[in-house]
C-alpha positions as CSV (number, residue, x, y, z in Angstrom):
1,X,52.7,-93.6,36.5
2,X,50.2,-94.4,39.2
3,X,50.3,-90.7,40.3
4,X,49.0,-89.7,36.9
5,X,45.9,-91.9,37.1
6,X,43.9,-89.8,39.5
7,X,44.6,-86.6,37.4
8,X,43.7,-88.5,34.2
9,X,40.4,-89.8,35.7
10,X,39.6,-86.3,37.0
11,X,40.2,-84.8,33.5
12,X,38.0,-87.6,31.9
13,X,35.2,-86.9,34.5
14,X,35.3,-83.2,33.7
15,X,35.1,-83.8,30.0
16,X,32.3,-86.3,30.4
17,X,30.4,-83.8,32.7
18,X,30.7,-81.1,30.0
19,X,29.4,-83.5,27.3
20,X,26.4,-84.5,29.6
21,X,25.6,-80.8,30.0
22,X,25.7,-80.2,26.2
23,X,23.3,-83.1,25.7
24,X,21.0,-81.8,28.5
25,X,20.9,-78.4,26.7
26,X,20.1,-80.1,23.4
27,X,17.2,-81.7,25.3
28,X,15.9,-78.2,26.2
29,X,16.0,-77.4,22.5
30,X,14.1,-80.6,21.7
31,X,11.4,-79.8,24.3
32,X,11.2,-76.3,22.9
33,X,10.7,-77.9,19.4
34,X,8.0,-80.2,20.8
35,X,6.2,-77.2,22.4
36,X,6.5,-75.1,19.2
37,X,5.0,-78.0,17.1
38,X,2.1,-78.2,19.6
39,X,1.0,-74.6,18.9
40,X,3.5,-73.1,21.4
41,X,1.8,-75.0,24.3
42,X,2.4,-72.8,27.3
43,X,2.6,-75.9,29.6
44,X,5.7,-77.0,27.6
45,X,7.2,-73.6,26.8
46,X,6.9,-71.8,30.1
47,X,9.2,-74.1,32.1
48,X,11.9,-73.8,29.5
49,X,12.5,-70.2,30.4
50,X,14.0,-68.6,33.6
51,X,11.6,-66.4,35.5
52,X,13.2,-63.2,34.1
53,X,14.1,-64.5,30.7
54,X,13.8,-62.6,27.4
55,X,12.4,-64.0,24.2
56,X,12.6,-61.8,21.1
57,X,12.1,-61.9,17.3
58,X,11.7,-59.4,14.6
59,X,8.0,-59.3,13.7
60,X,7.0,-61.1,16.9
61,X,8.2,-58.6,19.5
62,X,10.1,-58.9,22.7
63,X,8.7,-60.6,25.8
64,X,10.0,-60.8,29.4
65,X,9.4,-63.4,32.0
66,X,8.6,-67.1,31.6
67,X,4.8,-66.7,32.1
68,X,4.6,-63.7,29.7
69,X,6.8,-65.6,27.1
70,X,4.6,-68.7,27.3
71,X,1.4,-66.6,26.8
72,X,2.9,-64.5,24.0
73,X,4.1,-67.6,22.1
74,X,0.7,-69.2,22.4
75,X,-0.9,-66.0,21.1
76,X,1.5,-66.1,18.0
77,X,0.3,-69.7,17.3
78,X,-3.3,-68.7,17.7
79,X,-3.2,-65.6,15.5
80,X,-0.3,-65.8,13.1
81,X,1.3,-69.2,12.7
82,X,-1.7,-71.6,12.8
83,X,0.3,-74.8,12.2
84,X,4.0,-75.5,12.0
85,X,6.7,-78.2,12.1
86,X,10.1,-77.2,13.3
87,X,13.4,-78.7,12.3
88,X,16.2,-77.5,14.6
89,X,19.5,-77.9,12.9
90,X,23.2,-77.9,14.0
91,X,23.0,-76.7,17.7
92,X,26.4,-75.4,18.8
93,X,26.6,-75.3,22.6
94,X,29.3,-73.6,24.6
95,X,29.2,-74.4,28.3
96,X,30.7,-71.8,30.6
97,X,33.7,-72.6,32.8
98,X,31.4,-72.4,35.8
99,X,29.3,-75.3,34.4
100,X,26.2,-73.3,35.3
101,X,25.9,-71.0,32.2
102,X,25.9,-71.7,28.5
103,X,25.3,-70.2,25.1
104,X,23.8,-72.0,22.2
105,X,22.9,-71.2,18.6
106,X,21.1,-73.3,15.9
107,X,19.3,-73.0,12.7
108,X,15.5,-73.4,12.1
109,X,13.8,-74.8,9.0
110,X,10.1,-74.6,9.4
111,X,7.1,-75.5,7.3
112,X,4.1,-73.4,8.4
113,X,0.6,-72.2,7.8
114,X,0.8,-68.4,8.2
115,X,-2.1,-66.0,8.5
116,X,-1.3,-62.9,6.5
117,X,-2.4,-59.4,7.0
118,X,-5.4,-60.1,4.8
119,X,-6.4,-62.9,7.3
120,X,-5.9,-65.6,4.6
121,X,-3.8,-68.6,5.8
122,X,-1.1,-69.7,3.3
123,X,1.6,-72.4,3.3
124,X,5.0,-70.9,4.1
125,X,8.7,-71.6,4.2
126,X,10.4,-70.1,7.2
127,X,14.1,-70.2,8.0
128,X,15.9,-68.5,10.9
129,X,18.8,-68.7,13.3
130,X,18.4,-68.9,17.0
131,X,20.8,-67.4,19.6
132,X,20.4,-68.2,23.3
133,X,21.9,-68.0,26.7
134,X,21.0,-70.5,29.4
135,X,21.5,-71.0,33.1
136,X,21.4,-74.2,35.2
137,X,19.6,-74.0,38.4
138,X,17.5,-76.3,40.7
139,X,15.0,-76.7,37.8
140,X,17.7,-77.7,35.3
141,X,18.9,-75.8,32.2
142,X,16.6,-72.9,31.2
143,X,16.8,-70.1,28.7
144,X,17.6,-66.7,30.1
145,X,17.6,-65.1,26.6
146,X,16.4,-66.5,23.3
147,X,16.4,-64.6,20.0
148,X,14.9,-65.8,16.8
149,X,16.6,-64.1,13.8
150,X,14.3,-64.6,10.7
151,X,16.2,-65.3,7.5
152,X,13.4,-66.3,5.1
153,X,9.6,-66.2,5.3
154,X,7.8,-66.7,2.0
155,X,4.7,-68.4,0.8
156,X,5.2,-71.8,-0.8
157,X,5.6,-71.3,-4.6
158,X,6.8,-67.7,-4.2
159,X,10.4,-66.9,-5.3
160,X,12.9,-66.8,-2.4
161,X,14.6,-63.5,-1.9
162,X,18.3,-63.2,-1.5
163,X,19.3,-63.9,2.1
164,X,19.5,-60.9,4.4
165,X,23.1,-60.6,5.8
166,X,23.2,-62.2,9.3
167,X,23.5,-59.9,12.3
168,X,26.1,-60.8,14.9
169,X,24.6,-61.4,18.4
170,X,27.7,-61.9,20.5
């Protein structure tokens, strides 16, 4: 019986470490949300991305590198989405066996003020699904890839279209 205790403790420590990593990744999502709600503040957003990360979204382009991503997101806030509040929902985190890589997906429900092609700003409902990969390095968990898959983007009061079938990312 006493021979089993060290193995049991090691298994518990491993499970606890995995749960701590999952919570740390949820913290990255929370900081991303905070930055997004602060008009994609580059000082918040930039450090969340690995130096060679990719951020992409239909309608918003693909951007490479943490500095480029931070600048591009701030530009989106300046020119297209002039105000927003993000609700990140149901993050599902899978930590790799190495404990240094992970994947995560979650849903977004967003209230926003969106500048249309006619330059008029209107209230909008926006829903999407995020997919991401992360790496843990000396700076903590950071995104190496983040994709925003828009599902709904309509002015408040407009009828909602039927959902577009979801595209598989992995």
